[in-house]
C-alpha positions as CSV (number, residue, x, y, z in Angstrom):
1,X,110.2,146.2,-34.1
2,X,108.8,147.9,-30.9
3,X,110.8,147.9,-27.9
4,X,110.6,145.9,-24.9
5,X,110.5,148.4,-22.8
6,X,106.9,149.4,-23.5
7,X,103.8,147.7,-21.9
8,X,102.1,145.7,-24.8
9,X,98.4,147.0,-24.2
10,X,100.8,150.9,-24.8
11,X,101.8,149.4,-28.3
12,X,98.4,148.0,-29.3
13,X,96.9,150.8,-31.3
14,X,99.1,153.2,-30.6
15,X,98.6,156.7,-32.1
16,X,100.7,158.8,-33.0
17,X,101.2,162.5,-30.6
18,X,99.2,160.7,-27.9
19,X,99.3,160.5,-24.4
20,X,97.3,158.5,-21.8
21,X,96.7,159.3,-18.7
22,X,94.4,159.5,-16.0
23,X,91.3,162.2,-15.9
24,X,88.8,163.3,-13.4
25,X,85.3,162.6,-15.2
26,X,84.0,165.9,-14.0
27,X,86.1,167.4,-16.7
28,X,85.3,165.5,-19.6
29,X,82.6,166.6,-21.7
30,X,80.5,164.1,-23.9
31,X,80.4,164.0,-27.7
32,X,77.1,162.6,-27.4
33,X,73.6,163.3,-25.3
34,X,72.1,160.0,-25.5
35,X,73.4,156.9,-24.7
36,X,72.6,153.4,-25.9
37,X,71.6,151.6,-22.5
38,X,72.9,148.4,-23.9
39,X,76.1,150.0,-24.6
40,X,76.3,151.0,-21.3
41,X,76.3,147.8,-19.8
42,X,78.3,146.1,-21.6
43,X,81.2,148.9,-21.2
44,X,80.3,148.1,-17.0
45,X,81.2,144.5,-17.8
46,X,84.3,145.8,-20.0
47,X,85.3,148.0,-17.1
48,X,85.0,144.3,-14.4
49,X,86.6,142.2,-16.3
50,X,89.9,145.3,-17.3
51,X,89.3,144.2,-20.7
52,X,88.9,147.7,-22.1
53,X,90.5,150.8,-24.3
54,X,90.6,154.1,-23.0
55,X,88.6,156.1,-23.8
56,X,90.0,159.0,-26.9
57,X,89.7,162.9,-25.9
58,X,91.4,166.2,-26.9
59,X,91.8,169.1,-24.7
60,X,90.1,172.5,-25.1
61,X,90.4,174.4,-22.7
62,X,90.3,173.7,-19.6
63,X,88.0,170.3,-20.4
64,X,88.5,167.7,-22.5
65,X,86.3,166.8,-25.3
66,X,85.8,163.2,-25.8
67,X,86.4,161.8,-29.5
68,X,85.5,158.1,-28.7
69,X,84.4,156.5,-25.6
70,X,80.7,158.5,-24.1
71,X,80.0,154.6,-23.5
72,X,82.7,153.8,-21.1
73,X,82.8,156.6,-19.6
74,X,79.1,156.9,-18.2
75,X,79.8,153.2,-17.6
76,X,82.5,154.5,-15.0
77,X,80.6,157.1,-13.8
78,X,77.9,154.7,-12.9
79,X,80.1,152.2,-11.6
80,X,81.7,155.3,-9.1
81,X,85.0,155.8,-10.5
82,X,85.6,159.5,-10.3
83,X,88.4,159.7,-13.1
84,X,89.4,157.5,-15.9
85,X,92.7,156.5,-17.7
86,X,91.7,158.1,-21.5
87,X,94.2,159.0,-24.5
88,X,94.8,162.5,-25.5
89,X,94.8,162.9,-28.4
90,X,96.8,166.3,-30.6
91,X,94.0,168.7,-31.2
92,X,95.3,170.2,-35.5
93,X,93.5,173.3,-35.3
94,X,93.5,175.6,-39.1
95,X,93.5,179.2,-39.4
96,X,90.2,180.2,-40.7
97,X,88.1,177.0,-40.3
98,X,85.4,176.3,-37.9
99,X,86.6,174.0,-35.5
100,X,83.3,171.5,-34.7
101,X,84.9,169.8,-31.2
102,X,85.5,173.4,-29.5
103,X,82.0,174.6,-30.3
104,X,80.3,171.3,-29.3
105,X,82.6,171.3,-26.3
106,X,81.4,174.7,-25.1
107,X,77.8,174.2,-25.8
108,X,77.8,171.2,-23.8
109,X,79.1,173.3,-20.9
110,X,76.6,175.8,-21.6
111,X,73.6,173.6,-21.2
112,X,75.1,171.8,-18.4
113,X,76.6,168.2,-19.9
114,X,80.1,168.7,-18.3
115,X,81.2,165.5,-16.4
116,X,78.7,163.5,-18.5
117,X,76.0,165.1,-15.9
118,X,72.6,165.3,-17.8
119,X,73.4,162.8,-20.2
120,X,70.3,160.3,-20.8
121,X,71.1,156.9,-21.3
122,X,68.0,155.1,-23.0
123,X,67.0,152.8,-25.0
124,X,69.0,152.6,-28.6
125,X,65.1,153.3,-30.1
126,X,64.7,156.2,-28.3
127,X,68.3,157.6,-28.5
128,X,68.0,157.0,-32.5
129,X,64.1,158.8,-32.6
130,X,66.2,161.9,-29.6
131,X,68.4,162.2,-32.9
132,X,66.0,162.1,-35.1
133,X,64.2,165.1,-33.5
134,X,66.9,167.0,-33.1
135,X,68.1,167.2,-36.7
136,X,65.0,168.0,-37.6
137,X,65.2,171.4,-35.3
138,X,68.2,171.7,-37.2
139,X,67.0,171.9,-40.9
């Protein structure tokens, strides 16, 4: 049985080895470069009602790579917020194994996506098309 001193919001969906705290949006690195405008609008409404879960991030160097919650972060940025509560998860690194999150984080920073700069908000159709084009370039 959970202890009574904890806030119910902290108990719901609690993940081991995590902590929730405010992080500057300027230190967040998106894991998606194109976002669905309808999902961002929905996230804006959730923020307004105070009914939103903290995005999940992992610390990589000086930055925080977004594992889940890109639309919520963009919505917060568009609402003029400078920081957002995030759930910081433990990073499990294995020796001799490529670290996709670290590689993607470094590339996104290098390309100017830090702080959700350059992230596009567009229709779902255009988002899907952008990912299809990116995939074609990779293969």
